[in-house]
C-alpha positions as a printed NumPy array, in Angstrom:
array([[-16.684, -11.114,  -0.718],
       [-14.256,  -8.352,  -0.257],
       [-13.385,  -5.545,  -2.8  ],
       [-10.343,  -7.45 ,  -3.763],
       [-11.499,  -9.42 ,  -6.897],
       [ -8.057,  -9.772,  -8.24 ],
       [ -6.965, -11.849,  -5.056],
       [-10.025, -14.042,  -5.628],
       [ -9.394, -14.548,  -9.319],
       [ -5.724, -15.235,  -8.741],
       [ -6.812, -17.987,  -6.333],
       [ -9.258, -19.595,  -8.699],
       [ -6.492, -19.565, -11.521],
       [ -3.819, -20.976,  -9.293],
       [ -5.587, -23.645,  -7.179],
       [ -7.455, -26.88 ,  -7.689],
       [-11.174, -26.357,  -7.475],
       [-11.707, -28.758,  -4.45 ],
       [-12.376, -25.822,  -1.918],
       [-14.331, -23.488,  -4.261],
       [-13.467, -19.716,  -3.667],
       [-13.498, -18.954,  -0.005],
       [-15.87 , -15.921,   0.914],
       [-13.432, -14.095,   3.   ],
       [ -9.741, -13.392,   2.551],
       [ -7.912, -12.945,   5.841],
       [ -4.8  , -10.646,   6.268],
       [ -4.069, -10.816,   9.83 ],
       [ -5.14 , -11.75 ,  13.46 ],
       [ -4.728, -10.953,  17.026],
       [ -6.236, -12.924,  19.887],
       [ -9.743, -13.886,  18.825],
       [-10.186, -11.224,  16.277],
       [ -9.167, -11.272,  12.658],
       [ -9.094,  -8.796,   9.747],
       [ -9.813,  -9.256,   6.065],
       [ -7.786,  -7.747,   3.237],
       [-10.246,  -4.643,   3.294],
       [ -9.809,  -3.97 ,   6.908],
       [-12.926,  -5.578,   8.009],
       [-12.784,  -6.98 ,  11.787],
       [-14.322, -10.326,  12.854],
       [-14.669, -12.09 ,  16.023],
       [-13.306, -15.678,  15.07 ],
       [-15.722, -18.356,  16.31 ],
       [-14.173, -20.993,  13.872],
       [-10.701, -21.122,  15.321],
       [ -9.159, -22.552,  11.945],
       [-11.622, -25.525,  12.634],
       [-10.723, -26.038,  16.293],
       [ -7.103, -25.249,  15.532],
       [ -6.206, -22.076,  16.875],
       [ -6.066, -22.902,  20.466],
       [ -4.417, -19.687,  21.724],
       [ -6.004, -17.54 ,  19.189],
       [ -3.831, -15.589,  16.795],
       [ -0.372, -14.092,  17.202],
       [ -0.265, -15.345,  20.961],
       [  2.842, -14.024,  22.398],
       [  4.047, -17.356,  23.825],
       [  3.394, -19.077,  20.479],
       [  5.215, -16.396,  18.556],
       [  8.163, -16.58 ,  20.852],
       [  8.452, -20.325,  20.937],
       [  8.088, -20.68 ,  17.153],
       [ 10.605, -17.758,  16.461],
       [ 13.153, -19.165,  19.115],
       [ 13.149, -22.677,  17.595],
       [ 13.105, -21.721,  13.995],
       [ 16.467, -19.476,  14.687],
       [ 17.948, -22.512,  16.52 ],
       [ 16.969, -25.815,  14.609],
       [ 14.241, -25.876,  12.077],
       [ 14.34 , -29.437,  10.695],
       [ 16.22 , -32.764,  11.382],
       [ 13.967, -35.432,   9.44 ],
       [ 13.635, -38.762,  11.37 ],
       [ 17.124, -39.617,  10.855],
       [ 18.139, -37.564,  14.134],
       [ 16.243, -36.663,  17.193],
       [ 15.92 , -33.482,  18.928],
       [ 14.851, -32.527,  22.362],
       [ 11.497, -30.674,  21.48 ],
       [  9.95 , -34.072,  20.03 ],
       [ 11.023, -35.92 ,  23.245],
       [  9.67 , -33.18 ,  25.499],
       [  6.256, -33.212,  23.844],
       [  5.908, -36.9  ,  23.665],
       [  6.693, -37.026,  27.663],
       [  4.323, -34.161,  28.002],
       [  1.452, -35.783,  26.213],
       [  1.963, -39.152,  27.999],
       [  2.077, -37.267,  31.267],
       [ -1.236, -35.598,  30.554],
       [ -2.892, -38.906,  29.532],
       [ -1.503, -40.811,  32.798],
       [ -1.371, -44.159,  30.836],
       [  1.992, -45.732,  29.536],
       [  2.179, -45.46 ,  25.845],
       [  4.467, -44.729,  22.858],
       [  4.09 , -41.685,  20.374],
       [  4.353, -41.318,  16.72 ],
       [  4.334, -37.904,  15.364],
       [  2.812, -36.86 ,  11.918],
       [  1.836, -33.535,  10.287],
       [ -1.813, -33.647,  10.265],
       [ -5.106, -35.463,  11.541],
       [ -5.261, -37.805,   8.38 ],
       [ -1.713, -38.788,   8.792],
       [ -2.194, -39.647,  12.516],
       [ -5.29 , -41.715,  11.48 ],
       [ -3.272, -43.247,   8.65 ],
       [ -0.669, -44.461,  11.333],
       [ -3.487, -45.741,  13.425],
       [ -4.791, -47.576,  10.568],
       [ -1.369, -49.24 ,   9.825],
       [ -0.879, -50.157,  13.341],
       [ -4.173, -51.717,  13.643],
       [ -3.537, -53.482,  10.222],
       [ -0.47 , -54.957,  11.688],
       [ -2.237, -56.119,  14.791],
       [ -5.078, -57.826,  12.639],
       [ -2.792, -59.624,  10.314],
       [ -0.849, -61.039,  13.288],
       [ -3.949, -62.299,  14.856],
       [ -5.908, -63.39 ,  11.768],
       [ -8.583, -60.714,  12.03 ],
       [-10.156, -59.435,   8.578],
       [-12.298, -56.341,   9.045],
       [-12.729, -52.836,  10.943],
       [-15.887, -51.276,  12.147],
       [-16.634, -47.524,  12.153],
       [-19.406, -45.315,  12.606],
       [-21.872, -43.955,   9.947],
       [-21.224, -40.339,   9.284],
       [-17.819, -40.37 ,  11.167],
       [-14.928, -38.528,   9.638],
       [-11.255, -39.591,  10.056],
       [ -9.429, -38.132,   6.927],
       [ -9.156, -38.111,   3.171],
       [ -6.118, -40.133,   2.291],
       [ -7.193, -43.611,   1.201],
       [ -6.577, -45.495,   4.526],
       [ -8.369, -42.858,   6.625],
       [-11.049, -42.335,   4.009],
       [-11.665, -46.141,   4.131],
       [-12.886, -45.497,   7.62 ],
       [-14.963, -42.451,   7.068],
       [-18.619, -43.038,   6.886],
       [-19.588, -40.006,   4.837],
       [-20.652, -41.563,   1.502],
       [-20.612, -38.131,  -0.351],
       [-16.788, -37.938,   0.027],
       [-16.   , -41.605,   0.282],
       [-17.91 , -43.605,  -2.513],
       [-16.443, -41.945,  -5.536],
       [-12.718, -43.248,  -4.544],
       [-13.415, -46.872,  -3.776],
       [-13.154, -49.669,  -3.931],
       [-10.838, -49.555,  -0.496],
       [ -8.265, -51.962,   0.439],
       [-10.017, -53.36 ,   3.433],
       [-13.374, -54.444,   4.637],
       [-14.901, -51.635,   6.907],
       [-18.465, -52.228,   8.454],
       [-20.306, -49.062,   9.303],
       [-22.917, -48.934,  12.341],
       [-24.936, -46.16 ,  13.517],
       [-23.157, -43.715,  15.886],
       [-24.321, -44.267,  19.562],
       [-25.98 , -47.485,  19.03 ],
       [-24.224, -49.801,  21.397],
       [-26.476, -52.887,  20.274],
       [-25.497, -52.371,  16.808],
       [-21.864, -52.057,  17.663],
       [-21.952, -55.237,  19.77 ],
       [-23.383, -57.223,  16.827],
       [-20.916, -55.775,  14.37 ],
       [-17.717, -56.542,  16.467],
       [-16.691, -60.264,  16.52 ],
       [-13.713, -62.039,  17.039],
       [-12.665, -61.184,  13.458],
       [-12.642, -57.61 ,  13.91 ],
       [ -9.349, -55.703,  13.866],
       [-10.357, -52.439,  15.436],
       [-13.194, -50.03 ,  15.986],
       [-12.68 , -46.381,  15.039],
       [-14.786, -43.948,  16.891],
       [-14.82 , -40.139,  17.412],
       [-15.693, -39.404,  21.22 ],
       [-17.896, -36.629,  19.611],
       [-18.693, -36.806,  15.857],
       [-17.096, -33.542,  14.515],
       [-17.951, -33.087,  10.873],
       [-21.223, -34.992,  11.352],
       [-22.378, -31.899,  13.222],
       [-20.718, -31.913,  16.609],
       [-22.6  , -34.823,  17.789],
       [-21.886, -36.271,  21.188],
       [-22.451, -39.838,  22.062],
       [-25.22 , -41.127,  24.566],
       [-24.209, -41.668,  28.011],
       [-22.306, -44.892,  28.413],
       [-21.803, -45.546,  24.691],
       [-18.09 , -45.211,  24.792],
       [-17.616, -47.3  ,  28.012],
       [-19.88 , -49.879,  26.132],
       [-17.35 , -49.674,  23.2  ],
       [-14.589, -50.344,  25.506],
       [-16.329, -53.288,  26.927],
       [-17.242, -54.709,  23.435],
       [-13.553, -54.5  ,  22.368],
       [-12.313, -56.065,  25.422],
       [-14.671, -59.034,  25.   ],
       [-13.798, -59.672,  21.51 ],
       [ -9.974, -58.488,  21.312],
       [-10.516, -55.726,  18.721],
       [ -8.464, -52.555,  19.25 ],
       [-10.521, -49.442,  20.114],
       [ -9.197, -46.224,  18.261],
       [-10.275, -42.943,  19.578],
       [-10.133, -40.174,  16.972],
       [ -9.34 , -37.037,  18.948],
       [ -8.425, -34.818,  16.156],
       [-10.829, -32.116,  16.94 ],
       [-11.831, -32.945,  20.583],
       [ -8.516, -32.842,  22.359],
       [ -6.286, -30.477,  23.932],
       [ -8.825, -28.789,  26.004],
       [-11.517, -28.212,  23.501],
       [-14.12 , -30.117,  25.513],
       [-12.853, -28.777,  28.971],
       [-10.644, -32.023,  29.26 ],
       [ -7.143, -32.483,  27.944],
       [ -8.609, -35.21 ,  26.142],
       [-12.322, -35.781,  25.642],
       [-12.14 , -39.486,  26.27 ],
       [-10.941, -38.846,  29.903],
       [-14.512, -37.451,  30.697],
       [-16.072, -40.771,  29.523],
       [-13.817, -42.814,  31.927],
       [-12.235, -45.092,  29.293],
       [ -8.734, -45.609,  27.837],
       [ -8.594, -46.41 ,  24.104],
       [ -5.878, -48.854,  22.614],
       [ -4.818, -46.1  ,  20.081],
       [ -5.503, -42.173,  20.42 ],
       [ -4.997, -40.019,  17.457],
       [ -4.467, -36.144,  17.75 ],
       [ -3.906, -33.049,  15.652],
       [ -5.471, -29.57 ,  15.099],
       [ -5.447, -27.82 ,  18.411],
       [ -2.311, -29.452,  19.688],
       [ -0.315, -27.184,  17.306],
       [ -2.091, -23.927,  17.787],
       [ -1.812, -23.321,  14.036],
       [  1.475, -25.197,  13.195],
       [  0.921, -28.534,  11.453],
       [  1.323, -31.472,  13.79 ],
       [ -0.546, -34.932,  14.257],
       [  0.138, -37.725,  16.802],
       [ -0.696, -41.364,  17.086],
       [ -0.246, -42.699,  20.506],
       [ -0.425, -46.585,  21.206],
       [ -1.159, -47.741,  24.76 ],
       [  0.05 , -50.775,  26.283],
       [  0.787, -53.488,  23.695],
       [ -0.449, -51.361,  20.863],
       [  2.521, -48.933,  21.551],
       [  5.123, -51.479,  20.28 ],
       [  3.442, -52.956,  17.351],
       [  5.56 , -51.249,  14.786],
       [  8.897, -52.482,  14.161],
       [ 11.811, -50.406,  12.867],
       [ 10.914, -49.296,   9.318],
       [  7.268, -50.018,   9.6  ],
       [  6.279, -46.398,   9.423],
       [  7.72 , -42.856,   9.155],
       [  7.463, -39.133,   8.227],
       [ 10.043, -36.82 ,   6.995],
       [  8.445, -33.796,   8.563],
       [  6.625, -35.45 ,  11.511],
       [  7.867, -34.328,  14.834],
       [  9.248, -31.061,  13.214],
       [ 11.054, -28.97 ,  15.92 ],
       [  9.111, -25.94 ,  15.133],
       [  5.783, -27.713,  15.384],
       [  6.839, -29.523,  18.48 ],
       [  7.908, -26.128,  20.042],
       [  4.497, -24.669,  19.218],
       [  2.68 , -27.663,  20.619],
       [  4.792, -27.236,  24.053],
       [  3.67 , -23.568,  24.134],
       [ -0.002, -24.509,  23.595],
       [  0.094, -27.167,  26.434],
       [  1.757, -24.477,  28.659],
       [ -0.892, -22.027,  28.229],
       [ -4.188, -23.86 ,  27.85 ],
       [ -6.339, -22.985,  30.889],
       [ -8.879, -25.969,  31.375],
       [-10.637, -23.96 ,  34.206],
       [-10.967, -20.894,  31.757],
       [-12.296, -23.297,  28.905],
       [-14.982, -24.839,  31.299],
       [-16.218, -21.451,  32.587],
       [-16.624, -19.671,  29.215],
       [-17.924, -22.759,  27.702],
       [-20.835, -22.905,  30.103],
       [-21.347, -19.178,  29.516],
       [-21.462, -19.552,  25.797],
       [-23.793, -22.625,  25.955],
       [-26.174, -20.915,  28.446],
       [-26.267, -17.895,  26.237],
       [-27.158, -19.663,  23.236],
       [-29.748, -21.879,  24.704],
       [-31.555, -18.765,  26.144],
       [-31.876, -17.465,  22.6  ],
       [-35.59 , -17.825,  21.646],
       [-35.921, -17.794,  18.017],
       [-38.046, -19.773,  15.482],
       [-34.933, -20.761,  13.463],
       [-33.064, -22.127,  16.429],
       [-34.045, -25.602,  17.442],
       [-31.157, -26.292,  20.03 ],
       [-27.654, -26.42 ,  20.947],
       [-25.366, -29.568,  21.201],
       [-21.804, -30.373,  21.723],
       [-19.182, -30.205,  24.533],
       [-17.031, -27.512,  25.924],
       [-16.006, -24.911,  23.391],
       [-17.065, -27.247,  20.498],
       [-20.694, -26.545,  19.812],
       [-23.352, -26.653,  17.13 ],
       [-26.344, -24.337,  16.962],
       [-28.989, -26.777,  15.464],
       [-31.547, -24.955,  13.094],
       [-35.071, -25.773,  12.225],
       [-34.332, -25.28 ,   8.521],
       [-31.424, -25.971,   6.168],
       [-30.123, -22.662,   5.823],
       [-26.661, -22.791,   7.669],
       [-25.052, -21.302,   4.792],
       [-27.029, -17.949,   5.196],
       [-26.433, -17.869,   8.817],
       [-22.819, -18.123,   8.048],
       [-23.048, -15.06 ,   5.695],
       [-25.296, -13.112,   8.148],
       [-22.611, -13.7  ,  10.946],
       [-19.837, -12.494,   8.699],
       [-21.747,  -9.299,   7.775],
       [-22.296,  -8.773,  11.494],
       [-18.675,  -9.254,  12.273],
       [-18.369, -12.846,  13.294],
       [-16.856, -16.011,  11.66 ],
       [-18.901, -19.125,  12.145],
       [-18.985, -22.568,  10.043],
       [-21.927, -23.991,   8.14 ],
       [-21.103, -27.326,   9.056],
       [-24.147, -29.211,   8.083],
       [-27.188, -27.686,   6.393],
       [-29.074, -27.445,   9.684],
       [-26.03 , -27.022,  12.006],
       [-23.677, -24.063,  12.396],
       [-20.383, -25.175,  14.309],
       [-18.759, -22.918,  16.876],
       [-15.221, -23.584,  17.968],
       [-13.632, -20.435,  19.024],
       [-10.067, -20.181,  20.457],
       [ -9.808, -21.523,  23.959],
       [ -8.781, -17.853,  25.081],
       [-12.16 , -16.262,  24.242],
       [-13.342, -13.9  ,  26.715],
       [-16.658, -13.341,  28.577],
       [-17.189, -10.111,  26.639],
       [-16.639, -11.945,  23.131],
       [-18.989, -14.537,  23.954],
       [-21.492, -12.036,  25.153],
       [-21.016, -10.082,  21.874],
       [-21.85 , -13.207,  19.815],
       [-24.843, -14.142,  21.97 ],
       [-26.404, -10.627,  21.726],
       [-25.836, -10.604,  18.164],
       [-27.168, -14.082,  17.436],
       [-31.079, -13.474,  17.193],
       [-30.413, -10.814,  14.465],
       [-28.321, -12.996,  12.741],
       [-30.872, -15.815,  12.727],
       [-33.606, -13.298,  11.543],
       [-31.417, -12.041,   8.614],
       [-30.807, -15.596,   7.621],
       [-34.444, -16.566,   7.884],
       [-35.564, -13.745,   5.238]])
C-alpha cells in the first residue's frame, strides 16, 4: 500500500466492492516498467492480465491511437470504416482459414457472441445442451457465466438459461461420453487461464475436434488470453493442429485498448442474420487502429526466445516453496508447494516486480511480449529471495 491513503479511500467510497481495494496505485508506465503514485518502480510481469502486448506507452501504439482519435473516433455499427475492415482481413489472413468476424469490446462479449451463435445453430438443428470444462473461465455476463465451470463465481447467479454439462479438463474419454448428437457446442480454452495456466495433455484438443466432428457439435476455442502471440503462436490452437468452428479473442489484441472478436469459420461464420446481434462500440476505429499496431509489432521469434529463457530460468530455481512451472510461451504459472501465492505477490511487489496470485498455489506471469533478456534475468535472480520472504 502506498502513502496515498486518500486515493484508496476515494476509490473505496466511489466504487462497488467487487474488486476490494487494489494494493498498488499505478501512475504511469514505459515499456515493461510501471511506477506507482509514490514513484516506486516495478517490472510488470502481469501485463494487465495478458493484455499489454507491447508494454506501456509503446510509440507505435501511441501514434496509431493518437492519429485515429484525431481522424475518426466513433461511427457506431450504422456505418463502416476502414480500420475495422483492415483488422478483420488481417486476422483472417493470420488464421489462414476462411471465416467471418464480429467485433465486440471485451472477452466476455466475444464469448457472449459465440454463445448466441451456437444457440442459433442448436435451435436450428434441434440440439439442447452445451459442454464445457470444469474450472474453465469464459466471462461474467450471464451467457458466458453459464459456460464457466468455476462454482465460486457461478452458483450464486443461477439458474442459467441453458443446460451446460461440465467435464474434467483434459479428459478426452469424459468429453466423448458427454458429447452426443444433442450437444450444441463444446467450449474449451486451449490452455485454461484462470484455473492456473493449465495446458491440456497432448492430443486432447485434436480429440475434441474429432468428437465434435463425429457428433455435429460446434467446437468453440476461447483464446481470450492465449492468442496474439502470448504462447509463441498467433493463436494457441495453431500449435495443436486443429481449427475450431468458432474462435474468441480479446485481451492482447488491443494492447490495452478494449476490443474483442468472435470469428466463425465455414458455415458458422454465416449463422447470424441481419439484426441477430450487435454492438454500439464494437469495432471502434480507435481500438481497431490499436489492434493493427499490435499485430504489426508483435515479434513471434522474440516471444519464443525470451519465453524459453524465462521458463528455463524459473525451472532452475531450487527452493522448497517452488513445486514447478507450467504454461506456454510468455504465459506461465509458478506452482507452489503451499497455498501462499498472495504472500509471493506481496513479496514480489516489495522487490519491485508485479506478479499475480492467480490460485492459492499458483502465481501467474504474463509480461508484455516485448520483455527483454535483462528483465527476465532480473526476475529470475530475485525469485529465490521472494519465495524465501513469502515462506516466513
